[in-house]
N, C-alpha and C positions, 0 to 999 in steps of 0.2 A: 409289444413285440413288432418290429418292422417287417415288411413284406419279404425282404430278402432273406431274413432269418427264417420266416415261415416256409419259404420256398426251399431253403437249404435243408431244413429238418424233414420236410415232406420227401425231398429227393433222396435223402439218406435212408428213408424207409424203403425205397425202391432199389437203391443202388449201393451195394456193399462197398464198392471201390471208393465211392465218395465218403461213405461213413468211416472208412479206414484210411482216408487220405493223409491224415497227420502221421499215422503209424507207417504208411508206405513211403513217406517222403525220405529223401536222402539229404542229410544236413552236412555242413562243413564239419571236419573232424572234432575240433574243440567244442563247437556248439553242440554237437551230438553228445559228447562226453559230459558236458555241463548241464544240458537241459533236456535231452530227449526223454528222460524218465520223469520229467516234471511238466510235460506239455499237455494241455487240455486237448480233448479229441476233436475240436474244431476251432477255427478262427472266429472272431466276432465281427459283426457288420454294423456300420454306423453311417448315417446320412452325412455326406461330405460337408454340407453347409452347417450342420449342427456342431460337428466336432471343430470346424474352423471358427465358428462363432465362439465356442468355448475357449479355444486357444486365444482369440482376440480378448475375451474376458480375462483370461489369465494374465495377458500382457498388461491390461488395465489395472488389475489387482496388484501386479508387481509394482507399477508406478505409484499406486496409492501406498503400498507398504513402505517403499523406500522414502516416501515423503513424510511418514508419520513423525519422525523426530522434529521436523520443521513445522508441520501443521499443528501438532498437539503439544509440543514440549519446547517451543522457542529455540530449537536447535540443540538443546541440552541432551547429549547422549547418555549421561548418567541417569537423568530422570527417565528417559525413554527405556533404557535397559532395565531399570528397576520396575517399570510399569509392565513390561512384557515378560518378566521372569528370567532375565539373563543375569546371573550372579557375577560379582566383580572379577573373579579370576578369568572367567570366559570373556567378559567384556574387555578386559585388558588385552587379551590376545586378538579378539575380533577387530579392535580399533587400531591395530598396529600398521595395517597396510594403507595403500593409497586409494582404496575403493570403498571407503566408509560410507560416503553419501551417494555414490554413483556406481554401484556394482553393475557388471554386464548382465543383461537379461538372459539368463540361462537357468532353466528349471523344469520341473515335472510335477504334475498334479498327483495327488491321491484323491480320486473322486468317485462318487457313485452317480449312476443315472437313475433317476426316480421314476422314469416313464415319460417325463416331460422335459426336464432340464438336467444338466450335469450339476452336481453339488460338490463343492470343494471341501474335503475333509481336512486336508493340509496341503501346503504349497512348499515343495522341496526346492529351495532356491540355492543354487550353487552347482558344482560339477560332480559331487559325490553321489551319483545317481545310478541305480540299476535299470536295466532294460534297454540301454542304448543299442544293443546288438540284436534285439529280438526279431527284427524284420528278416533275419535269415530264414525264419520259418515261412514268411510270405514267399520268398524266392523259391524255397523248396516245394511248397504246395503247388505252385504254378507249373511244376514239372510233372505233376500227377495228372494224367489225361482227364479223368473225371472232374477234378477240381478246375483244371484249365478251361474245360467246356463251360462249367458253371460260372466261372469268373468272366468269361467272354460274353455269355448270355446276359449277365447282369451288369456288364461294363464296370467291373470292380477295379479299384485303384488303391494304391497305398503310398505313403511317404516313408522312405527308408531313413530311419533316424540315424543310423551309422553314417550314411552318406552326408546327411546334413551336419552332423557333429564333426566329421572329418573335414568338411568344407570350412567350418568355423575355425578348426585348429590350424588349417592351412593359412587362413586369414590372420589369425593371431600370430603365427610363426613369422609372418612377413615383417613384423616389427623388428625382428632381430636377425633374419636370414633371408636370402633369396634362393635357398636350396629347393629343388623340386620335391625332395623327400625329407622334410624337416624331421628332426629327432624329437619325439614326444614321449615323455615318461609318465605313466600313470603312477602317481606318488602316494604311497601309504605310510602309516607308522609301523613301528616294530611288530612283526608277525602278521601284518595286515594282508600281505600278498598270499601267504600260505593259507590264511583263514578264509580267503574268498577265491575258491577255485574257478569261479565264473570269469575272473579277470582274464583267464587264458582265451576265452571266447571273445571278449572285448578286443584283446590284442590281435587275434586272428582277423576279426572284422576290420580293424583299422589298418592293418598291414595290407589287406586286400584293397583298401581304398586310398593307397598311395602315401601312407605315413611310415616312417621308421619308428615303430611303436614299441616301447620297452615297458617293463614293469620294475618298479624300484621302491625302496623305503628310505625315509628321510635320514636315518642314521648312516646309510651307506653312500650318501652323496659326497662328491668331492668338488673342488673348485680349481679351475685352471683359467688364468687370464680373465678372471672375473666371472666366468661362465660356469654354471653347475655342470658336473659330470656324473656319469654312472658307468662304473667299470671302465673308466678312462675315456668314455665317449662324451663329447660336449652335448649338452641338452639345450634345445631351442625352446621347448614349452614343457613346463611341469604342470600336468593335469592333476589338480588337487582332488584326491579321494580320501583325505584325512579330515577329521572334524577337530574343532578347537579342544573339545574335551579329551580327545585321544592324544593330542600334543601335551596336555597337562599331565596325563598319566604315563607318558613315555619316559624312558630313561633319557635324561638330558633336558627334558621339559621344554619351556618356552625358548631356550637357547637354540633348539633345533631349527627354529624359524630364521635365525639371524642370517645365515648365508643365502637362504632362499629369498628373503626380502631384499637383501643387498644386491643380489644378481638381478632381481626384478627392477629395483630402483635405478640400476645402472644400465638398463636395457641390454643386458647380456642374455638372460633367460627369463621368459615371461612366465609368471605364476598365474594359471588360469584354473579356477577363479581364486581370488584371495579370500581370506577369512572374513573380510568385510561383508561378503554376501550372507554370512551366517547371522548377522545382526537382524536380518529380516526373515530368516528361516524359522519362524516361531509361530505357534498357534496363538500366542498372545497378541501378535499383530492382527490376526483375523478377529480376535475378540474386540479390538479397538475399532475395526471397520464396522462391526455390527452393533456396537453399543449406542443406544439412543442418545447418550450424553454427548457424543461427538458427531452426531449426524449432520449438523450444520457446517462441519468442516469440509464436507464433500459436496461436489456439484450435483445438481439433479441427475445428470447423466451417469455420474459415478454411483449415486445411490441406487439407480435402476440396476446396475451391474451387481452391486453388493447384494441387493435383495434377490436377484436371480440365482446367484451361484454360491454365496457364502451362508451356510446354516447359522442359526442363532448360536453365538459363542460368547462366553463371559469369562473374565479372569476370576479365579478364586484367591482372595488374599485377606489379610487380617482386617482390612478396612472395607471389606465387601459389604454392600447394603444388606442389612438383616433380612429384608424382603427377598433378596436373591437366594439366601440360604434357605429360607422358608419355602420359596418356590421350588428349589432343587429337591427338598425333602418331599414335597407334595407330588412332584412329577418324576420320581425316581425312574420309572420304566421308560421314560422318553429321553433319558440323558446319559451322557458318557463323560467321565472325568479322565483327562489326559495330561501328561506333562506338557508344559508350554514349549520346552526345548527338548529335542530328542527325536528318535525315529523308532520304527517298529512298534511293537505292542507293549514295550516295557513301561510299567507303571500305570497302564490304562485300566479303568474299572467301568464296566457297563452296568448301569443301574438295574436293568432287568435280570441280571445274573447274580444279584446279591439280595440280601434281606434289608428291611427298613433299618434295623439296628446297625448293621455293618455299613450301610450307605451313609447313615448319619455320622458314624465314626470317621468314615473317609472324608466327608465334608468338613468335619471339625479339624482333622489332622492335616489337611492339605490346603491350608490357607496361608502358606508361607510365601505366596506370590509365584510359585513355580508350576502352577497347574491351571488348566482351564476346564470349564464345563461346557459341553457342546450338545446341541440337540441331535439325537440319532436320526440318520437318514436311512430310510428303507429302500434298498435298491430293487429295481425291477429285475426279476430273475431271468437269466438267459438259459434257454433249453439247450442241452448238450446230449448227444447220443453216443454213449459209450458203446463201441462195437460188440462188447461182451454182454450188454444188457438188452432186454427185450423192447425197451422204450426209452425215450429221452427223460432226463431229470433236470430240474432247475438249479442253476448255479448263481451265486452272488458275484458280481464283477466289480473289481476295483480298477478304474481307468487311469493309466499313467499317460497323460497327454503332455508331450514335450513342447517347449517354446524356446526360441533363441531370438537374437535381434532380427532375424529374417521372418519371424512369425511361427506358424505351426510347423512342428518338426517331427510329426509322426506320433504313434501311440502303441502301447502294448497293454495287456490286461493280465491281472492276477485274479483267479476265481476260486471260489470255495463253495461246496455244498453247505447249505444252512445247517444240516445235521452235524457237520464236522466243526462248527464254530461260527463265531460272529466277527472275528477280526481277520481280514483277508491279507495275509502276509506270508512270505515264504518261510517265516519262522514257524508257521502252522503247517505240519507235515501233510495236511490234506490239500493245501493250496497248489494250484496248477497255473501255468502261464501260457499265453497265446498271443498271436499277432492280430492285427486289426486291418480289415479292408473297408473301403468307403464306397458308397454308391451315390448317384445323383438323386435329388429329392423326388424326381418323377417316379422313382421306384416305390414311393410311399402311397401312391394312388392306385387302387385296384383297376385293372384293365377291363 
């Protein structure tokens, strides 16, 4: 635990206003409606140099991931997709755009801090990312006098992810317009907007940062003079929040992409990001980074980064080394089985939460190439003082660190008490979200 966190918890014990700062804050209307009931009772604190180094590591991991088809498969995307668990229907969609080999750097980690380093559980590459609006909490906390004093004393800072993302969208929009307030549409598939109420908070944040920001679904798009439209309004940037699998399941199927890709190719409306990003949004890619068979394909500097931030991960498939299966059986309590492609906790099995027999059956039944096995990372617990409790309790924190072509783009955290589960996701009703403040490394040294 760093000294800023220690100081904060100690001060919370003396100062009820600080302990209640999150609850006393005034948030933007849509942010309050979407998140106030989900907020953790304090922000998290991180050394600025540490989180920026991890962001640099993420950028390096991104470059390694997008180079895998060339490094390991002679540029053969069919072989690459088969190796990382991307089935043919998804592969066909993901390879339709112009960003197959060079998608823009835009992503967010799911990471644990183990007390020494950040460990990357998965790398969400693309624009369909939650948490971009979470720094509204940071803004609000600084309006609470007790927290403002604490922040000033410890020289706390933060990067506003919404500001960074809005800046990137302004840059992207300049490919097709010189308007001061370009029209950007967060684009979902059928029913996606209604299913994700938090999009209203994202919209609120982006409008406040100078964008004409709309919410829309692919089936409701129109076309005028080659440009996509929504409710008759021409669109400059389509911000993709749909996944390839959702397009396959939607009425209209892959044909829904045709006008979007045509407008993008003709430089009428920019699709940001294309589905080509999804080729590298797999845990199977991480498995290839950590596999000793491929170690010589990476430079010594790259191997240092892999060893520092990527936990041991392997593909489960029918040709898996029998020794790997035996190892997985023998080390059940240390391992997690996860889908290579997907998000949230769907399909995940933690060895420590099942029996030897069930674990063995899972290992046998999930060797179709669509799953990975990954070593469990144990996060250092973060103390949080609920104002209604007599003392602080430890929470496991999942760090969402954002990166763009400009580097580090801010962070937010989802946290869960260990007694409420082991998978930290908003799909688990005990999970709470919070903002992140950074401090200079001098704060690590006792005075």
